[in-house]
N, C-alpha and C positions, 0 to 999 in steps of 0.2 A: 510655188507654195513655200512659206518660210520654214526652214528646218528647225529642229528642237534646240540646237546649240545657239543658232542665230536669234531665235525667239527669246531665249533666256538672256542673251546679251542685250537685246533691245530693251527688255524690261529693266535690266540692271543699270542701264545708262541714265535713268531718271534720277535727278537729285534736285530738290526744291531750291528755288532762288528767292532772294529777298525782294518782294514787291508789295506796295500798298501796306506799309507797316501799320499795325494796329487793327487790321481787319480780321475778324474771327475766322479760324480754320474750319473747313468742312471736310472731315476725313473721308476717304474713299477706300474701297476694297483694293487690296494688292494681291492678286492671285496670278501665279505663273500660268501662261497660256491664254489669258483673257486680255481684252483691251483695257489699258490703264487710263483712268481719268484722274488727274491729279487735283490737288487742292486748288479751287478757283482763285483764291486770294493770293496764295504763294507768298504771303507776307507776314503771317502770324509768327508769334514768338517761338512756338515749338518747331515750325518749319525753318525758322532762322537758325535755331540751334542744330537741327538735323543737317542743314546745308554745310555746317562746318565740320561734321564728323564723317566717318567712312560710310559709303553706301553698302548695300547688300552684296554688290559685286566683290567687295574686298574679302568676303569670307568664303567665296567659292573658288575652286581651282580653275585655272584657265583651261580651255579645251586642249586635248592632246593633239598631236600632229595629225593623227588619223581622223579625229573628229573635225578638226579645222579643214582638212582637205575635203571631207565629205560635205561640209557646209559652205565650201567656197571661200574660206576666210584666209587662204594663203599661208596658213601655218605660222602667222605672226605671233610672237610671244607677247603676253600681257605684262604690264607693269605690276609687279607684286608689291603690295604695301610692306613697309619695313618691318612692321610688327608680325608679319607672317613669314619672314625670312629667318632661317635658322635650321639647326639640325633637328631630325625627327625626335619624338619623345623617346628618351633613353630607356633601356631595359631595367635600369635601376639595379644592375648587377644581379638580376634574377637568373637562375640556372634553368636550362632547358634540356630535356631528354627526348631523343627521337627513337621511334620504333618504326622500322621500314618493312613493308609487306609488298609482295608482288614482283614485278619485273625490274630489269636493270634501269629502266627509265625512272622508277621510283627511287632507286639508289641515287641517281643523279639529281633528282628533285630534292632529296634530303640534303644533298651537299649545297644546292642553290639556296634553299631555305635557311640553312645554318649560316651560310655566308652573309645573307641579309641580316639575320638576327645578331650575329657576332658584331657587325659594324654598328649596330644600334644598342650596344651595351650589354647584351646577354652573354652569359658564360655557359660552358658546357658541363652538364651533369654526367657522372659516370654510371648512375643507376636511377631508376624511376623513384626510389624511396627518398633520394636526396634532392630531387628536382622540384622546382617551383612551377614549371610548365612541362607537361607531357604532350608531345605531338605525334600522332599516329599517321604515317604516310601510307595511304590505303589503295587497294586495288578493287575493281568491280568487274573484272573480265569474266569471272565465274562466281556462281552462288557460294561455293565453298570458301572462296576468299573473303566474301562478306561475312559469312558465319563466323569465321575466325575473329573478325573485328568485333562483332557483337559479343562474343564470349570474353574477349579482352576488356571491353568496356565494363562488363559486370565485375571483373576482377579489380579494375581501377576504381569502381564505385566505393569499394571498401577502403581503398587507400585514401580516397578523398574524404570520406566521412570520418576516418580515424586521424585526420590531420590535427596536430596540436594547435590549440587556439593561439599560442604564442608565435606560431609560424605564419608566414605569408600564405593566404588561401591558395590551395593547389588549383591550377587551371589546366583543363584538358581540351585539346584541339584535334579535329579530324581534318587531314589535308588530303588532296589528291582526288582520284576518280570517284571514290565512294561519297565524298562530300558533295561532289557535283551531281551525282545520280540520285542520292537519297537524302537531300538536305531537309525536306519537310519531315520525313520519317525519323531522322536522327534527332531533330530538335524536339519532336513530340514524344518519342519513345525513350530517349536517353537524356534526362534532364541535367545530368552531370556534364554534358558537353558544353563548353563555353565558347569555342571558336570553330567555325567552319570556313575552310579556304580551299577553293578549287585549284586545279593545276596552273591556271593563269593568274592567280592572286597572291603569289608568295611575296611580291614587293609590298603588299599591303599588310603583311603579318605584324610589323611593329605597331601599326595603328589598331589592328584588330585586338591585339593583346592588351593595349592600353584601354580600349573600350571594355574588354572583359574584366579588367581590374575594377571597374566601377560597378560590377555585378550584372551587367547587361550581356545578352547574347550577341556575339559579333560574327557576322556572316558576309562573305564575299565569294560568290561562286560564278561570277560573270566570265564567260569565255571571250577570248580576244581573237582578233583577226591578224594581229601582227606581233604578239608577244613571243619572243624567243629567248629572253634573258641573255642576249648576246653580250651585254656589258657586265654581267655578273660572273665573277671568277669563283667557281665552286670551291668550297673548302672540304677536303677529304675528311669524312667522318673517321675513317681508319687510316691514319697517316703512316702506319707501318707497311702497308701493302705497296707493292711495286706495280700495281695495275690500276687503271683509271677508266671511267666512263665519260664520254664527251657527247653531249646532245647536239646534233647538227640540224635537226628539224623537229617540229612538233605537229601533232594532229594527223588526220588521215582523210583522204577523199574517196577511198575505195568503196565504202558503204556495203561491205559484205553483209548478207542478210542476218547473220548470227551475232554480229559484233557491235558492242556498245561504245567502242573507242571514239568514233566520230562525234558521239553525243557527250562524252565526258572530257575529251581533249580537243574537240573542235576540228576545223579544217586545216589542211596542210599549210605550213609556212616555214621557210627555210632560213637558217641563221646565216648572216653574211660570212663569206669564206675567210675574210681577214681576221675576224674574231676567233674562228675555229683554229686557224693556223697559229695565232698568238697563244691560245691555250695549249696547243700541242707543244710549242716551243718551251713554254713555262714548265710543263710536266716533264719534258725531256731534261731540262736543267735541274729538276728536282730528283732525277734518277729513276723516274717511272720507266718501266721496260715494256709495257703493253698497254695500248689504249683500244677501247671498243667504241666505235662511232655508233650513236644511238638515234633511233627514230621509229615512230610507229610504222612507217613505210620508208625505211632509211635510204633505200636506193632510188627513190623518186625525188631525191634532193634536187632543188632547182633554185639557185640564187640569182635573183634579178635586182639586187640592191645597187648595182653600178650600171651606168648607161652602156658600157661596152658589152655587158652580158645580155642586153635587150635586143636580141636578134630574132629573125623569123624562123630559125631552125626548129623543126618539130621534135618531139620526144621520140626516141627510138625504143620501141618495145621489143620484148622477146618474140620470136616467130610464133604465130598462131595465138597470140594473147590480145585481149582487148580490155577497154575500160568502159565504165558507165558514164564517165565524165569526158569532156572535150579534151583532145590532145593538147598538151602544153606546148607553147612555142617560146623559144628564147631561153635565156638563163644559163648559168654555169652548171653543168650537170654533174652527176655523181662520179663519173669516170675522171673528170678533171679534178674534183675535190680529192678523190682517193690518190691520184697521182701526186698532187702537191703535198698531202699529208705524209705520204710514205717517203718523200724525199728529205724531210726534216731531220730524221735520225735513223740511219740504216740499221742501228741496233735496237730499235723499238718496234715490236710487233704491232701490226694493225689488224684489227677485226672489225666487223660491223654486224648489227642486228637491230631490228628484225626486218628483213627485206620481203618484198613480194616477188614471186617468180616472173611477173610480167616485165620487171625492170632489170633484166639481165641481157642487154645487147652484147654483141661479141666484143666490143671495145672494153667493157668492164671485165669480162672473162680473160681476155688476153693480157690486160694489165695485172690481174691477180697472178697469172702464170709467170709473167716477166719479172715482177718485183719481188726480191727475196724476202723482204720483211712483211709483205702482205700474206697473212696465213692462208694456206691452201685448204680452207674450210668454208663451206657455204651452207647457210641455213635456207632450206627450200620448202616452205610450208605447203603441204599438199592438201590437208584437211580431209580429203576423201579420195578413194580410187574409182568412184562411180561418176561418170559424166553427168548423169541425171541429177545426182546430189550436188555436184559442183555447180550445175546451172541453178538449182534451188538456193544454193549458198551465194550466188552472184559473184563467183570467183573470176569469171572472165577467161576461162580456158577449159579445154576438154582433157580427159585422161591422156589421150594420144599426144596432145600438144605438150603436156607436162613431161611425158616420157621422152619426147623428142628433145626437150630442153636438157633433161638429165644426160642423155647421150651426148649432146653438144658440150656440156660442161666437162664430162669425163674425157672427151676427145681433146679439148683445149687444155685442161688441167689434169694430167695423168696423176693418179694417186690421191685425188681430192677426197676430203672427208665431207660427207653429207649428213645434215641433221634435218628434222622435219617436225611439223605439228599435225596431229590427227584428232578429229572429233568423232566419237562413237555415238550413234543413235540420234543423228540430226533428224529434223522434221521429215517424215515420210520415208525414212530409210528402210528399205526392205532387207530381207536376209541375203538376197542376191547382191544388193549394193554393198552390204557388209563383206561378203566374200570377195568382191572386187577390190575392196580396200586391203584385205589380207593378201590378195595376189600382188597388189602394188608394193606392199611391204617386202614381200619375198623377191620381187623382181628388181627393185631398186637397191635394197639393202643399205640401211642407214646406220651410221656409227652412233648417233645420238638421236633420241626421240622424245617428244613431249606429247603425251596422249591423255585425253580427258573425255569424260562423258558429257554430252551436251546439256547445258542448262539455259533455259529461256531467259533473255534479258529484255526488260521493258524498254520501249522506245524504238527497238530495232525493227527492221522490215519483217523479220520472221514473227515477231510478237504481234504485228498488225495483220499479216497476210497468211501466215502458215500455222498449222496445228502441230503442237508438240505431241505427236501421236505415238511415239515409241515408249512403252512402259519403262519405268525406272529399273526394274529387275532385268529387262532385256538390254537396256543400255549398259548396265554393269557387267552383264555376261559378255557382251560384245567387246567392251573395253578390256576385260581380262584376256580375251582371246587375242586382241590386237597387241597387248603388252607381251603376251607369251611369244607371239611370232616375232615381234621386234627384238626381244632379248635373244631369241634363238639365232636370228640373222646377225645381230650385233656381236654375239659371242664368236661366230664364225669369222667375221671381219677382223675382230681384235686378235683372235688366235693366229691369224695370218701374219701378225706383227711380231710374234715370238721369234727371237734370234736377231731382230733388227736393232739398230742403234737409233734412238729417238732423241731429238733435241728438246729438252724440257726446261721451261721457265719455273724456277723454284718459288712456291708460294709460302711455304712454312711447314709447321708440324702437322703430321697426319692426325685426324680427329680420333682415330681408333688405336693409336700406339704412340707412346712417348719416345720410342727409339726409331721412329720412321718419319720421313718427310714426304711431302707431296707437291706436285706441280702439274702442269698441263703441257702436252706436246702441241705441235703445230695444228693438228686436227682437233684440238680442244678436248681431248680425252684425258681424264685424270690418270696420272702415273704416280705410283707409290714406290719408295725405295728407302733402304736403310740410311741412317744418318752417319756417314763415314767421312774420314778425311780422304781426299782424292788429289791426284796430280793437277797442277794449275794449268796444264797444257797437254796436248797429245804426246809431245816428246819430252816432257819435263819430269824430273824425279822429285821436285819440290811438292810437298803435300800441304793442302789447305783445307779448312773447314768449309762446309756448304752453308750458304746463307740465303735468305729470301732476296730475289732479284737476280740471282745467278742463272746463267744458262749453263746447263750441264748435259753431257751425253750420257744416256742411260741405255744399257742393253736389256731388252725386254726378255723376261724369263717365264712369265705366265700372264693369263688374261681371262677376263669374264666379260659380261655384257656392259658393265659399268666402268671398268677401269683396267689398267695395266700394272704389272709389277715388274721391277727390274733391279739391276745393280748399277750404281753410278760409276762411270769410267773416268771422266775428267771434266774440268771446267772448259768451256768453249765460248764462242761468240757466234752470232748469226752469219757473219762474213766468213769466219774460219770454217764453220760447218758446211757452208755452201761450197767452199773450195775442196774440202775433203770428199763431199758427195760427188763433185765433178771428177776428182781424181779416181774415185772408185768406179764411176761409170765408164771412164776411159779405159781403166784397167780391165774391167769385165768385158768391154768391147774388144780389147786386143786378145 
């Protein structure tokens, strides 16, 4: 059966030829997908003129490589007519302002979108009041995140209606997961929205904005099987920061019953390792001191872009874990990527999020322990402490398997900092299930936690197969109890750090005090300290000011569940601090 791309190509190949001059033309219908019957004379004057001009083929884009491969076209490139060759429609020096909501992936998406628009003639606005285009990069993971966007759109409606007639009309766009999930509702409910672009449509933003300038609604929310933006170098929205996010894969195959991500971001596809390493090198040259590797299931990374990666080696899962999809074979895996990224700059910290517990084979854990610049901090989403609820969530593990993994992690990486996600009040959760989650929080003891009440998401397995049976008031009460237990245990853990020296990467001024600075230690815990001049080395008397991007040693003096406080001692580096720690260990052993 002829595929859609080949069918269109067949239709577009028709171009009348001059025959039987002077015979009257008999026009026929030209409808894509039907059999074409051409003019029987093929010699009338209109057909003669048509034969000298471009066919309809000239005005349609050639098939992408993916489409060509699926249609058996061999991926051959089409000849592009000269009048279609050229740069995309420029932004006309219009200014664009981004507002980013949700996860770190949305921060990276903002940087990708800005990179694309900047190359197409747009300039950056410093506030929404001076912008010609306002783009909201949105999240749909929870109902509260979407409510925030609805409220923001009402505020922007006033800004749009009060726009001076002498100015370019203000255009408002919704990007990301919410655009993908609620496209019809947004267009019907919020008439002020001009552009909708899903997570895989950022390359199309210049065209969408050009369409919006004509007064039409511009929409592209198609999901892709291969889009990774590997060739787009993100432009940091905040160029002053010394940290950066790098997207290494997109989408998710896990299909947890509560999660909307596979429906808003599509299936997993991994970015070629060569482009990731290139971006890390560029960031290192720019003075970035910490990168976080991003993905919806970041540690299931699997690069099959090169033939040498296409082996029959199966994926190694954590012990006692399973998936609902077939085991992957071949590809360059996460441990190999982490190894190569960490070798680029020994003074650059490496983090990653958000992982799934199933993808922590021993080789990943051992690499984290061995490499000095890979942070000894692991995000290990549990979601629940009840095996029955974990099964309903389709998480692929039991409580016992999860606890065995925690024990294995702490055995291989002593002193590791753990963080986690928990959902209160999932479908069918009983009071006993809730108490088991509290027990897990006390048993594991997390340094950082992200806890939320369950909110049903359309399209998910839970929406179609399970009942949202826990009343809202019960969800809220259980959530508050989980938060209280988490804070209690986190306070105990952080208090144990009082008196220790922590290596902190300085981020900048503290939000609560003009005379204090803040940063994060290896375990990703916020550390606050006074802005003092300090020695430039452990043994030096020369004093220097502290600035963002510095590694400093901080002696911890107090702690709570959220942060640490301390006194800065001196500047340091990751390699120097490792040597000092080694000397102290040897000294204590003697």
